[in-house]
All heavy atoms as a GROMACS GRO file, in nm:
protein
  623
    1MET      N    1   5.966  12.905   3.162
    1MET     CA    2   6.080  12.951   3.236
    1MET      C    3   6.147  13.062   3.155
    1MET      O    4   6.165  13.050   3.035
    1MET     CB    5   6.178  12.835   3.257
    1MET     CG    6   6.310  12.879   3.314
    1MET     SD    7   6.440  12.753   3.325
    1MET     CE    8   6.363  12.622   3.408
    2ASN      N    9   6.182  13.169   3.223
    2ASN     CA   10   6.255  13.276   3.155
    2ASN      C   11   6.404  13.266   3.189
    2ASN      O   12   6.446  13.179   3.265
    2ASN     CB   13   6.196  13.414   3.189
    2ASN     CG   14   6.201  13.446   3.336
    2ASN    OD1   15   6.278  13.386   3.411
    2ASN    ND2   16   6.120  13.538   3.378
    3HIS      N   17   6.482  13.355   3.132
    3HIS     CA   18   6.627  13.348   3.150
    3HIS      C   19   6.667  13.379   3.294
    3HIS      O   20   6.769  13.328   3.341
    3HIS     CB   21   6.697  13.445   3.055
    3HIS     CG   22   6.693  13.402   2.912
    3HIS    ND1   23   6.767  13.298   2.864
    3HIS    CD2   24   6.621  13.448   2.807
    3HIS    CE1   25   6.743  13.282   2.735
    3HIS    NE2   26   6.653  13.371   2.698
    4ILE      N   27   6.588  13.459   3.363
    4ILE     CA   28   6.622  13.490   3.502
    4ILE      C   29   6.611  13.365   3.588
    4ILE      O   30   6.700  13.334   3.667
    4ILE     CB   31   6.529  13.601   3.556
    4ILE    CG1   32   6.552  13.731   3.479
    4ILE    CG2   33   6.551  13.622   3.706
    4ILE    CD1   34   6.453  13.840   3.508
    5ARG      N   35   6.503  13.291   3.568
    5ARG     CA   36   6.485  13.168   3.645
    5ARG      C   37   6.592  13.065   3.607
    5ARG      O   38   6.644  12.994   3.692
    5ARG     CB   39   6.346  13.113   3.620
    5ARG     CG   40   6.316  12.993   3.705
    5ARG     CD   41   6.171  12.958   3.701
    5ARG     NE   42   6.149  12.840   3.781
    5ARG     CZ   43   6.041  12.768   3.778
    5ARG    NH1   44   5.941  12.805   3.700
    5ARG    NH2   45   6.028  12.662   3.851
    6GLN      N   46   6.622  13.056   3.479
    6GLN     CA   47   6.726  12.964   3.435
    6GLN      C   48   6.860  13.000   3.498
    6GLN      O   49   6.934  12.913   3.543
    6GLN     CB   50   6.737  12.963   3.283
    6GLN     CG   51   6.838  12.861   3.233
    6GLN     CD   52   6.858  12.866   3.084
    6GLN    OE1   53   6.858  12.973   3.024
    6GLN    NE2   54   6.876  12.750   3.024
    7ARG      N   55   6.892  13.130   3.501
    7ARG     CA   56   7.016  13.175   3.561
    7ARG      C   57   7.022  13.135   3.709
    7ARG      O   58   7.124  13.083   3.756
    7ARG     CB   59   7.030  13.326   3.548
    7ARG     CG   60   7.160  13.381   3.608
    7ARG     CD   61   7.158  13.530   3.617
    7ARG     NE   62   7.050  13.572   3.706
    7ARG     CZ   63   6.992  13.690   3.702
    7ARG    NH1   64   7.026  13.779   3.613
    7ARG    NH2   65   6.896  13.720   3.787
    8ASN      N   66   6.914  13.155   3.780
    8ASN     CA   67   6.911  13.119   3.922
    8ASN      C   68   6.929  12.970   3.943
    8ASN      O   69   7.004  12.927   4.032
    8ASN     CB   70   6.780  13.166   3.986
    8ASN     CG   71   6.769  13.317   3.991
    8ASN    OD1   72   6.869  13.388   3.985
    8ASN    ND2   73   6.647  13.366   4.001
    9ASN      N   74   6.863  12.890   3.860
    9ASN     CA   75   6.878  12.744   3.869
    9ASN      C   76   7.021  12.701   3.838
    9ASN      O   77   7.076  12.613   3.905
    9ASN     CB   78   6.780  12.674   3.776
    9ASN     CG   79   6.637  12.687   3.822
    9ASN    OD1   80   6.610  12.716   3.938
    9ASN    ND2   81   6.544  12.665   3.731
   10LEU      N   82   7.080  12.762   3.737
   10LEU     CA   83   7.217  12.727   3.700
   10LEU      C   84   7.317  12.767   3.810
   10LEU      O   85   7.414  12.695   3.835
   10LEU     CB   86   7.256  12.793   3.568
   10LEU     CG   87   7.190  12.734   3.444
   10LEU    CD1   88   7.223  12.818   3.322
   10LEU    CD2   89   7.231  12.590   3.423
   11GLU      N   90   7.294  12.879   3.874
   11GLU     CA   91   7.382  12.921   3.983
   11GLU      C   92   7.375  12.824   4.100
   11GLU      O   93   7.477  12.792   4.161
   11GLU     CB   94   7.349  13.063   4.027
   11GLU     CG   95   7.395  13.167   3.926
   11GLU     CD   96   7.351  13.308   3.961
   11GLU    OE1   97   7.268  13.327   4.051
   11GLU    OE2   98   7.402  13.402   3.896
   12ILE      N   99   7.257  12.775   4.130
   12ILE     CA  100   7.241  12.676   4.237
   12ILE      C  101   7.311  12.546   4.199
   12ILE      O  102   7.383  12.486   4.280
   12ILE     CB  103   7.092  12.652   4.266
   12ILE    CG1  104   7.031  12.776   4.331
   12ILE    CG2  105   7.072  12.530   4.356
   12ILE    CD1  106   6.880  12.773   4.340
   13GLN      N  107   7.290  12.504   4.076
   13GLN     CA  108   7.353  12.381   4.029
   13GLN      C  109   7.506  12.395   4.029
   13GLN      O  110   7.577  12.302   4.069
   13GLN     CB  111   7.303  12.346   3.889
   13GLN     CG  112   7.350  12.211   3.841
   13GLN     CD  113   7.291  12.176   3.707
   13GLN    OE1  114   7.239  12.262   3.635
   13GLN    NE2  115   7.298  12.050   3.670
   14LEU      N  116   7.556  12.508   3.988
   14LEU     CA  117   7.699  12.532   3.986
   14LEU      C  118   7.757  12.526   4.127
   14LEU      O  119   7.861  12.465   4.150
   14LEU     CB  120   7.729  12.668   3.921
   14LEU     CG  121   7.876  12.705   3.909
   14LEU    CD1  122   7.950  12.607   3.819
   14LEU    CD2  123   7.889  12.846   3.855
   15LYS      N  124   7.688  12.586   4.222
   15LYS     CA  125   7.734  12.583   4.360
   15LYS      C  126   7.739  12.439   4.412
   15LYS      O  127   7.835  12.397   4.476
   15LYS     CB  128   7.644  12.667   4.450
   15LYS     CG  129   7.690  12.670   4.594
   15LYS     CD  130   7.583  12.727   4.685
   15LYS     CE  131   7.622  12.723   4.830
   15LYS     NZ  132   7.656  12.591   4.879
   16ASN      N  133   7.636  12.361   4.380
   16ASN     CA  134   7.633  12.221   4.423
   16ASN      C  135   7.747  12.141   4.361
   16ASN      O  136   7.810  12.058   4.430
   16ASN     CB  137   7.498  12.157   4.388
   16ASN     CG  138   7.386  12.211   4.471
   16ASN    OD1  139   7.405  12.262   4.581
   16ASN    ND2  140   7.265  12.203   4.418
   17PHE      N  141   7.773  12.164   4.234
   17PHE     CA  142   7.883  12.094   4.168
   17PHE      C  143   8.017  12.132   4.230
   17PHE      O  144   8.103  12.046   4.253
   17PHE     CB  145   7.886  12.124   4.018
   17PHE     CG  146   7.784  12.047   3.938
   17PHE    CD1  147   7.772  12.069   3.802
   17PHE    CD2  148   7.702  11.952   3.995
   17PHE    CE1  149   7.681  11.999   3.726
   17PHE    CE2  150   7.609  11.881   3.920
   17PHE     CZ  151   7.598  11.905   3.785
   18LYS      N  152   8.037  12.259   4.257
   18LYS     CA  153   8.164  12.304   4.316
   18LYS      C  154   8.182  12.247   4.457
   18LYS      O  155   8.293  12.214   4.497
   18LYS     CB  156   8.170  12.456   4.319
   18LYS     CG  157   8.196  12.517   4.183
   18LYS     CD  158   8.205  12.667   4.192
   18LYS     CE  159   8.240  12.729   4.059
   18LYS     NZ  160   8.248  12.876   4.066
   19ASP      N  161   8.073  12.236   4.530
   19ASP     CA  162   8.081  12.177   4.663
   19ASP      C  163   8.115  12.029   4.657
   19ASP      O  164   8.173  11.974   4.750
   19ASP     CB  165   7.948  12.195   4.739
   19ASP     CG  166   7.923  12.339   4.777
   19ASP    OD1  167   8.019  12.421   4.775
   19ASP    OD2  168   7.807  12.372   4.810
   20TYR      N  169   8.078  11.964   4.550
   20TYR     CA  170   8.102  11.821   4.534
   20TYR      C  171   8.244  11.789   4.486
   20TYR      O  172   8.290  11.676   4.503
   20TYR     CB  173   7.999  11.760   4.438
   20TYR     CG  174   8.012  11.612   4.420
   20TYR    CD1  175   7.985  11.524   4.524
   20TYR    CD2  176   8.056  11.559   4.299
   20TYR    CE1  177   7.999  11.388   4.508
   20TYR    CE2  178   8.069  11.422   4.281
   20TYR     CZ  179   8.041  11.337   4.386
   20TYR     OH  180   8.056  11.203   4.370
   21VAL      N  181   8.314  11.884   4.429
   21VAL     CA  182   8.447  11.859   4.372
   21VAL      C  183   8.541  11.789   4.471
   21VAL      O  184   8.606  11.691   4.434
   21VAL     CB  185   8.510  11.989   4.315
   21VAL    CG1  186   8.657  11.969   4.282
   21VAL    CG2  187   8.434  12.033   4.191
   22PRO      N  188   8.552  11.832   4.597
   22PRO     CA  189   8.644  11.762   4.688
   22PRO      C  190   8.606  11.617   4.715
   22PRO      O  191   8.691  11.535   4.749
   22PRO     CB  192   8.637  11.843   4.818
   22PRO     CG  193   8.575  11.972   4.782
   22PRO     CD  194   8.492  11.950   4.660
   23LEU      N  195   8.479  11.583   4.700
   23LEU     CA  196   8.432  11.447   4.727
   23LEU      C  197   8.430  11.358   4.604
   23LEU      O  198   8.413  11.237   4.616
   23LEU     CB  199   8.291  11.454   4.786
   23LEU     CG  200   8.272  11.542   4.908
   23LEU    CD1  201   8.125  11.551   4.945
   23LEU    CD2  202   8.353  11.490   5.024
   24CYS      N  203   8.445  11.419   4.488
   24CYS     CA  204   8.432  11.347   4.362
   24CYS      C  205   8.548  11.249   4.342
   24CYS      O  206   8.664  11.282   4.365
   24CYS     CB  207   8.430  11.449   4.248
   24CYS     SG  208   8.403  11.375   4.087
   25PRO      N  209   8.517  11.125   4.299
   25PRO     CA  210   8.624  11.030   4.267
   25PRO      C  211   8.710  11.082   4.152
   25PRO      O  212   8.660  11.153   4.064
   25PRO     CB  213   8.551  10.903   4.226
   25PRO     CG  214   8.409  10.922   4.261
   25PRO     CD  215   8.384  11.067   4.280
   26ASN      N  216   8.835  11.046   4.152
   26ASN     CA  217   8.928  11.095   4.050
   26ASN      C  218   8.886  11.058   3.909
   26ASN      O  219   8.910  11.133   3.814
   26ASN     CB  220   9.069  11.042   4.077
   26ASN     CG  221   9.132  11.109   4.196
   26ASN    OD1  222   9.095  11.220   4.233
   26ASN    ND2  223   9.224  11.040   4.260
   27ASP      N  224   8.824  10.942   3.893
   27ASP     CA  225   8.781  10.900   3.759
   27ASP      C  226   8.670  10.988   3.703
   27ASP      O  227   8.659  11.006   3.582
   27ASP     CB  228   8.732  10.755   3.763
   27ASP     CG  229   8.841  10.657   3.802
   27ASP    OD1  230   8.960  10.694   3.795
   27ASP    OD2  231   8.807  10.544   3.840
   28SER      N  232   8.588  11.042   3.789
   28SER     CA  233   8.473  11.122   3.746
   28SER      C  234   8.501  11.271   3.742
   28SER      O  235   8.419  11.348   3.693
   28SER     CB  236   8.354  11.097   3.839
   28SER     OG  237   8.321  10.961   3.841
   29LEU      N  238   8.613  11.312   3.793
   29LEU     CA  239   8.644  11.454   3.803
   29LEU      C  240   8.647  11.526   3.668
   29LEU      O  241   8.591  11.636   3.658
   29LEU     CB  242   8.776  11.474   3.878
   29LEU     CG  243   8.808  11.616   3.920
   29LEU    CD1  244   8.699  11.672   4.010
   29LEU    CD2  245   8.943  11.620   3.990
   30PRO      N  246   8.707  11.470   3.562
   30PRO     CA  247   8.706  11.542   3.434
   30PRO      C  248   8.565  11.571   3.381
   30PRO      O  249   8.537  11.680   3.331
   30PRO     CB  250   8.781  11.449   3.339
   30PRO     CG  251   8.867  11.366   3.427
   30PRO     CD  252   8.791  11.350   3.554
   31LYS      N  253   8.473  11.476   3.396
   31LYS     CA  254   8.336  11.498   3.350
   31LYS      C  255   8.267  11.606   3.433
   31LYS      O  256   8.193  11.689   3.379
   31LYS     CB  257   8.255  11.368   3.358
   31LYS     CG  258   8.295  11.267   3.255
   31LYS     CD  259   8.208  11.145   3.262
   31LYS     CE  260   8.248  11.042   3.159
   31LYS     NZ  261   8.164  10.923   3.163
   32LEU      N  262   8.292  11.605   3.562
   32LEU     CA  263   8.233  11.707   3.648
   32LEU      C  264   8.285  11.845   3.611
   32LEU      O  265   8.209  11.942   3.602
   32LEU     CB  266   8.264  11.676   3.795
   32LEU     CG  267   8.211  11.776   3.897
   32LEU    CD1  268   8.059  11.783   3.893
   32LEU    CD2  269   8.258  11.739   4.037
   33LEU      N  270   8.413  11.855   3.586
   33LEU     CA  271   8.472  11.984   3.548
   33LEU      C  272   8.419  12.032   3.412
   33LEU      O  273   8.401  12.152   3.392
   33LEU     CB  274   8.625  11.975   3.547
   33LEU     CG  275   8.689  11.951   3.684
   33LEU    CD1  276   8.839  11.934   3.671
   33LEU    CD2  277   8.654  12.061   3.782
   34GLN      N  278   8.392  11.939   3.322
   34GLN     CA  279   8.332  11.976   3.193
   34GLN      C  280   8.193  12.034   3.214
   34GLN      O  281   8.155  12.134   3.150
   34GLN     CB  282   8.322  11.855   3.100
   34GLN     CG  283   8.451  11.816   3.036
   34GLN     CD  284   8.434  11.694   2.947
   34GLN    OE1  285   8.338  11.619   2.959
   34GLN    NE2  286   8.530  11.673   2.857
   35GLU      N  287   8.116  11.972   3.301
   35GLU     CA  288   7.981  12.023   3.330
   35GLU      C  289   7.987  12.160   3.395
   35GLU      O  290   7.907  12.248   3.364
   35GLU     CB  291   7.904  11.925   3.419
   35GLU     CG  292   7.866  11.797   3.350
   35GLU     CD  293   7.777  11.819   3.229
   35GLU    OE1  294   7.682  11.899   3.239
   35GLU    OE2  295   7.803  11.757   3.125
   36ILE      N  296   8.082  12.179   3.485
   36ILE     CA  297   8.099  12.309   3.550
   36ILE      C  298   8.131  12.416   3.446
   36ILE      O  299   8.077  12.526   3.448
   36ILE     CB  300   8.207  12.302   3.660
   36ILE    CG1  301   8.154  12.221   3.778
   36ILE    CG2  302   8.251  12.441   3.704
   36ILE    CD1  303   8.258  12.193   3.885
   37THR      N  304   8.218  12.381   3.352
   37THR     CA  305   8.255  12.475   3.246
   37THR      C  306   8.135  12.511   3.158
   37THR      O  307   8.115  12.628   3.123
   37THR     CB  308   8.368  12.415   3.159
   37THR    OG1  309   8.478  12.382   3.244
   37THR    CG2  310   8.413  12.512   3.053
   38LYS      N  311   8.054  12.412   3.124
   38LYS     CA  312   7.934  12.438   3.043
   38LYS      C  313   7.839  12.534   3.115
   38LYS      O  314   7.785  12.626   3.054
   38LYS     CB  315   7.859  12.307   3.015
   38LYS     CG  316   7.925  12.218   2.915
   38LYS     CD  317   7.843  12.093   2.897
   38LYS     CE  318   7.914  11.988   2.815
   38LYS     NZ  319   7.835  11.864   2.804
   39ILE      N  320   7.820  12.511   3.244
   39ILE     CA  321   7.730  12.597   3.320
   39ILE      C  322   7.786  12.739   3.329
   39ILE      O  323   7.713  12.837   3.313
   39ILE     CB  324   7.707  12.538   3.461
   39ILE    CG1  325   7.627  12.409   3.450
   39ILE    CG2  326   7.635  12.638   3.551
   39ILE    CD1  327   7.614  12.332   3.579
   40GLN      N  328   7.916  12.750   3.353
   40GLN     CA  329   7.977  12.883   3.362
   40GLN      C  330   7.965  12.958   3.229
   40GLN      O  331   7.937  13.079   3.228
   40GLN     CB  332   8.124  12.872   3.403
   40GLN     CG  333   8.141  12.839   3.549
   40GLN     CD  334   8.286  12.822   3.588
   40GLN    OE1  335   8.370  12.785   3.507
   40GLN    NE2  336   8.315  12.848   3.714
   41ASN      N  337   7.984  12.889   3.118
   41ASN     CA  338   7.971  12.953   2.986
   41ASN      C  339   7.828  13.001   2.963
   41ASN      O  340   7.807  13.112   2.912
   41ASN     CB  341   8.013  12.857   2.875
   41ASN     CG  342   8.162  12.831   2.874
   41ASN    OD1  343   8.240  12.909   2.927
   41ASN    ND2  344   8.200  12.720   2.814
   42ARG      N  345   7.731  12.920   3.000
   42ARG     CA  346   7.591  12.961   2.983
   42ARG      C  347   7.559  13.080   3.072
   42ARG      O  348   7.491  13.174   3.030
   42ARG     CB  349   7.499  12.842   3.014
   42ARG     CG  350   7.353  12.874   3.001
   42ARG     CD  351   7.316  12.903   2.857
   42ARG     NE  352   7.175  12.942   2.851
   42ARG     CZ  353   7.125  13.026   2.765
   42ARG    NH1  354   7.201  13.081   2.672
   42ARG    NH2  355   6.998  13.056   2.767
   43LEU      N  356   7.609  13.079   3.195
   43LEU     CA  357   7.584  13.192   3.286
   43LEU      C  358   7.646  13.321   3.232
   43LEU      O  359   7.586  13.428   3.244
   43LEU     CB  360   7.640  13.161   3.425
   43LEU     CG  361   7.556  13.065   3.509
   43LEU    CD1  362   7.632  13.025   3.635
   43LEU    CD2  363   7.422  13.126   3.544
   44GLU      N  364   7.764  13.312   3.173
   44GLU     CA  365   7.827  13.431   3.115
   44GLU      C  366   7.741  13.488   3.003
   44GLU      O  367   7.725  13.610   2.993
   44GLU     CB  368   7.966  13.396   3.061
   44GLU     CG  369   8.069  13.375   3.171
   44GLU     CD  370   8.204  13.329   3.116
   44GLU    OE1  371   8.225  13.337   2.993
   44GLU    OE2  372   8.286  13.285   3.196
   45LYS      N  373   7.684  13.402   2.919
   45LYS     CA  374   7.597  13.449   2.811
   45LYS      C  375   7.472  13.516   2.868
   45LYS      O  376   7.429  13.621   2.819
   45LYS     CB  377   7.556  13.333   2.721
   45LYS     CG  378   7.667  13.283   2.632
   45LYS     CD  379   7.618  13.171   2.544
   45LYS     CE  380   7.731  13.113   2.462
   45LYS     NZ  381   7.688  12.998   2.381
   46ILE      N  382   7.413  13.455   2.968
   46ILE     CA  383   7.290  13.510   3.026
   46ILE      C  384   7.318  13.644   3.093
   46ILE      O  385   7.236  13.737   3.084
   46ILE     CB  386   7.229  13.411   3.127
   46ILE    CG1  387   7.178  13.287   3.054
   46ILE    CG2  388   7.116  13.476   3.206
   46ILE    CD1  389   7.128  13.177   3.144
   47ARG      N  390   7.432  13.661   3.154
   47ARG     CA  391   7.466  13.787   3.222
   47ARG      C  392   7.482  13.902   3.123
   47ARG      O  393   7.472  14.018   3.162
   47ARG     CB  394   7.592  13.769   3.305
   47ARG     CG  395   7.568  13.686   3.429
   47ARG     CD  396   7.692  13.677   3.516
   47ARG     NE  397   7.666  13.589   3.630
   47ARG     CZ  398   7.737  13.482   3.659
   47ARG    NH1  399   7.841  13.448   3.585
   47ARG    NH2  400   7.705  13.408   3.764
   48GLU      N  401   7.504  13.873   2.998
   48GLU     CA  402   7.519  13.977   2.895
   48GLU      C  403   7.384  14.023   2.839
   48GLU      O  404   7.379  14.122   2.767
   48GLU     CB  405   7.606  13.925   2.780
   48GLU     CG  406   7.750  13.897   2.821
   48GLU     CD  407   7.830  13.831   2.710
   48GLU    OE1  408   7.772  13.801   2.603
   48GLU    OE2  409   7.950  13.807   2.731
   49PHE      N  410   7.276  13.954   2.873
   49PHE     CA  411   7.144  13.986   2.819
   49PHE      C  412   7.090  14.116   2.875
   49PHE      O  413   7.119  14.154   2.987
   49PHE     CB  414   7.044  13.875   2.850
   49PHE     CG  415   7.065  13.747   2.772
   49PHE    CD1  416   6.992  13.635   2.804
   49PHE    CD2  417   7.156  13.739   2.668
   49PHE    CE1  418   7.008  13.517   2.733
   49PHE    CE2  419   7.174  13.622   2.597
   49PHE     CZ  420   7.099  13.511   2.630
   50THR      N  421   7.005  14.180   2.795
   50THR     CA  422   6.932  14.297   2.843
   50THR      C  423   6.810  14.249   2.922
   50THR      O  424   6.777  14.129   2.920
   50THR     CB  425   6.884  14.384   2.724
   50THR    OG1  426   6.792  14.306   2.647
   50THR    CG2  427   7.002  14.430   2.640
   51ILE      N  428   6.741  14.341   2.986
   51ILE     CA  429   6.624  14.304   3.066
   51ILE      C  430   6.516  14.242   2.978
   51ILE      O  431   6.452  14.144   3.018
   51ILE     CB  432   6.571  14.427   3.142
   51ILE    CG1  433   6.672  14.467   3.248
   51ILE    CG2  434   6.435  14.397   3.205
   51ILE    CD1  435   6.635  14.589   3.327
   52ASP      N  436   6.496  14.296   2.859
   52ASP     CA  437   6.396  14.238   2.768
   52ASP      C  438   6.430  14.094   2.730
   52ASP      O  439   6.343  14.008   2.722
   52ASP     CB  440   6.383  14.323   2.641
   52ASP     CG  441   6.321  14.459   2.669
   52ASP    OD1  442   6.246  14.469   2.769
   52ASP    OD2  443   6.349  14.554   2.593
   53GLN      N  444   6.557  14.069   2.707
   53GLN     CA  445   6.600  13.934   2.673
   53GLN      C  446   6.584  13.841   2.794
   53GLN      O  447   6.549  13.724   2.778
   53GLN     CB  448   6.745  13.933   2.626
   53GLN     CG  449   6.765  13.997   2.491
   53GLN     CD  450   6.912  14.009   2.454
   53GLN    OE1  451   6.995  14.042   2.537
   53GLN    NE2  452   6.942  13.983   2.328
   54LEU      N  453   6.612  13.892   2.913
   54LEU     CA  454   6.600  13.809   3.033
   54LEU      C  455   6.456  13.764   3.058
   54LEU      O  456   6.432  13.657   3.114
   54LEU     CB  457   6.651  13.885   3.156
   54LEU     CG  458   6.801  13.905   3.166
   54LEU    CD1  459   6.834  13.996   3.283
   54LEU    CD2  460   6.874  13.773   3.177
   55LEU      N  461   6.361  13.844   3.016
   55LEU     CA  462   6.220  13.814   3.040
   55LEU      C  463   6.160  13.721   2.936
   55LEU      O  464   6.047  13.674   2.952
   55LEU     CB  465   6.140  13.942   3.050
   55LEU     CG  466   6.176  14.032   3.169
   55LEU    CD1  467   6.098  14.162   3.162
   55LEU    CD2  468   6.152  13.962   3.300
   56GLN      N  469   6.233  13.692   2.831
   56GLN     CA  470   6.183  13.601   2.727
   56GLN      C  471   6.182  13.457   2.779
   56GLN      O  472   6.264  13.418   2.862
   56GLN     CB  473   6.271  13.608   2.602
   56GLN     CG  474   6.260  13.738   2.528
   56GLN     CD  475   6.353  13.744   2.408
   56GLN    OE1  476   6.433  13.654   2.385
   56GLN    NE2  477   6.344  13.851   2.333
   57ASP      N  478   6.088  13.380   2.726
   57ASP     CA  479   6.078  13.240   2.765
   57ASP      C  480   6.195  13.159   2.707
   57ASP      O  481   6.244  13.188   2.598
   57ASP     CB  482   5.947  13.179   2.715
   57ASP     CG  483   5.831  13.222   2.802
   57ASP    OD1  484   5.855  13.268   2.914
   57ASP    OD2  485   5.716  13.208   2.756
   58VAL      N  486   6.233  13.058   2.783
   58VAL     CA  487   6.341  12.969   2.742
   58VAL      C  488   6.282  12.829   2.728
   58VAL      O  489   6.208  12.783   2.815
   58VAL     CB  490   6.453  12.966   2.848
   58VAL    CG1  491   6.564  12.870   2.808
   58VAL    CG2  492   6.508  13.103   2.872
   59THR      N  493   6.315  12.763   2.619
   59THR     CA  494   6.274  12.624   2.603
   59THR      C  495   6.380  12.536   2.667
   59THR      O  496   6.497  12.540   2.628
   59THR     CB  497   6.260  12.589   2.454
   59THR    OG1  498   6.170  12.681   2.394
   59THR    CG2  499   6.211  12.447   2.437
   60VAL      N  500   6.338  12.460   2.766
   60VAL     CA  501   6.432  12.375   2.838
   60VAL      C  502   6.390  12.230   2.817
   60VAL      O  503   6.274  12.194   2.835
   60VAL     CB  504   6.432  12.406   2.989
   60VAL    CG1  505   6.524  12.313   3.064
   60VAL    CG2  506   6.471  12.550   3.012
   61VAL      N  507   6.487  12.148   2.780
   61VAL     CA  508   6.462  12.006   2.763
   61VAL      C  509   6.544  11.934   2.869
   61VAL      O  510   6.666  11.943   2.872
   61VAL     CB  511   6.504  11.958   2.622
   61VAL    CG1  512   6.482  11.809   2.608
   61VAL    CG2  513   6.429  12.036   2.517
   62GLU      N  514   6.472  11.865   2.956
   62GLU     CA  515   6.541  11.791   3.061
   62GLU      C  516   6.545  11.645   3.023
   62GLU      O  517   6.445  11.586   2.984
   62GLU     CB  518   6.469  11.809   3.194
   62GLU     CG  519   6.478  11.950   3.247
   62GLU     CD  520   6.419  11.963   3.385
   62GLU    OE1  521   6.403  11.860   3.454
   62GLU    OE2  522   6.389  12.076   3.423
   63ASP      N  523   6.662  11.588   3.036
   63ASP     CA  524   6.681  11.447   3.003
   63ASP      C  525   6.689  11.370   3.133
   63ASP      O  526   6.783  11.386   3.211
   63ASP     CB  527   6.810  11.430   2.921
   63ASP     CG  528   6.829  11.289   2.873
   63ASP    OD1  529   6.731  11.213   2.868
   63ASP    OD2  530   6.944  11.253   2.841
   64THR      N  531   6.587  11.288   3.157
   64THR     CA  532   6.588  11.207   3.279
   64THR      C  533   6.620  11.064   3.240
   64THR      O  534   6.566  11.010   3.144
   64THR     CB  535   6.453  11.214   3.351
   64THR    OG1  536   6.352  11.172   3.260
   64THR    CG2  537   6.424  11.354   3.400
   65LYS      N  538   6.706  11.003   3.317
   65LYS     CA  539   6.748  10.867   3.289
   65LYS      C  540   6.715  10.779   3.409
   65LYS      O  541   6.724  10.823   3.523
   65LYS     CB  542   6.899  10.861   3.262
   65LYS     CG  543   6.940  10.936   3.138
   65LYS     CD  544   7.088  10.926   3.115
   65LYS     CE  545   7.126  11.006   2.992
   65LYS     NZ  546   7.269  11.003   2.967
   66GLN      N  547   6.681  10.660   3.378
   66GLN     CA  548   6.650  10.564   3.483
   66GLN      C  549   6.778  10.524   3.553
   66GLN      O  550   6.880  10.501   3.490
   66GLN     CB  551   6.581  10.440   3.421
   66GLN     CG  552   6.521  10.347   3.520
   66GLN     CD  553   6.395  10.401   3.583
   66GLN    OE1  554   6.337  10.497   3.535
   66GLN    NE2  555   6.352  10.341   3.689
   67SER      N  556   6.772  10.517   3.683
   67SER     CA  557   6.889  10.479   3.760
   67SER      C  558   6.922  10.331   3.736
   67SER      O  559   6.833  10.247   3.725
   67SER     CB  560   6.863  10.502   3.909
   67SER     OG  561   6.970  10.452   3.985
   68LYS      N  562   7.050  10.300   3.730
   68LYS     CA  563   7.091  10.163   3.708
   68LYS      C  564   7.056  10.075   3.828
   68LYS      O  565   7.037   9.955   3.814
   68LYS     CB  566   7.242  10.156   3.683
   68LYS     CG  567   7.282  10.214   3.550
   68LYS     CD  568   7.430  10.202   3.530
   68LYS     CE  569   7.470  10.267   3.397
   68LYS     NZ  570   7.614  10.256   3.375
   69ILE      N  571   7.047  10.134   3.944
   69ILE     CA  572   7.017  10.056   4.063
   69ILE      C  573   6.875  10.000   4.059
   69ILE      O  574   6.843   9.902   4.127
   69ILE     CB  575   7.041  10.139   4.190
   69ILE    CG1  576   7.058  10.050   4.310
   69ILE    CG2  577   6.928  10.235   4.214
   69ILE    CD1  578   7.122  10.117   4.427
   70ASN      N  579   6.788  10.059   3.978
   70ASN     CA  580   6.651  10.010   3.968
   70ASN      C  581   6.639   9.882   3.884
   70ASN      O  582   6.535   9.817   3.883
   70ASN     CB  583   6.560  10.118   3.908
   70ASN     CG  584   6.544  10.234   4.002
   70ASN    OD1  585   6.560  10.220   4.123
   70ASN    ND2  586   6.513  10.350   3.948
   71PHE      N  587   6.744   9.847   3.814
   71PHE     CA  588   6.742   9.728   3.731
   71PHE      C  589   6.819   9.616   3.800
   71PHE      O  590   6.930   9.582   3.764
   71PHE     CB  591   6.802   9.758   3.594
   71PHE     CG  592   6.725   9.858   3.515
   71PHE    CD1  593   6.772   9.986   3.500
   71PHE    CD2  594   6.603   9.824   3.459
   71PHE    CE1  595   6.700  10.081   3.427
   71PHE    CE2  596   6.530   9.917   3.387
   71PHE     CZ  597   6.579  10.045   3.371
   72ARG      N  598   6.758   9.560   3.900
   72ARG     CA  599   6.824   9.452   3.975
   72ARG      C  600   6.798   9.320   3.904
   72ARG      O  601   6.688   9.291   3.860
   72ARG     CB  602   6.768   9.446   4.116
   72ARG     CG  603   6.806   9.566   4.196
   72ARG     CD  604   6.746   9.567   4.332
   72ARG     NE  605   6.750   9.437   4.396
   72ARG     CZ  606   6.685   9.408   4.506
   72ARG    NH1  607   6.611   9.498   4.564
   72ARG    NH2  608   6.692   9.289   4.560
   73THR      N  609   6.899   9.240   3.896
   73THR     CA  610   6.883   9.105   3.842
   73THR      C  611   6.899   9.006   3.955
   73THR      O  612   6.986   9.020   4.041
   73THR     CB  613   6.987   9.077   3.733
   73THR    OG1  614   7.116   9.097   3.788
   73THR    CG2  615   6.966   9.167   3.614
   74ILE      N  616   6.815   8.907   3.951
   74ILE     CA  617   6.817   8.808   4.060
   74ILE      C  618   6.878   8.681   4.011
   74ILE      O  619   6.864   8.634   3.906
   74ILE     CB  620   6.674   8.783   4.114
   74ILE    CG1  621   6.619   8.914   4.166
   74ILE    CG2  622   6.674   8.676   4.218
   74ILE    CD1  623   6.475   8.908   4.211
   0.00000   0.00000   0.00000
């Protein structure tokens, strides 16, 4: 993945998060706003890159977690 693709993915994710803000429970709102801020900061850095920098590969580590709903106890 290069920086252009990462930027596009982050913009989509940011839009989804912003659309979710009105539906977000009050308890979870601070965490959501922190994530929005992180994405905006990363997008600002990427927008400052030159074309050569944008074409460089980016190492992305995705952290996937098992859903709690999958651990049912009987």
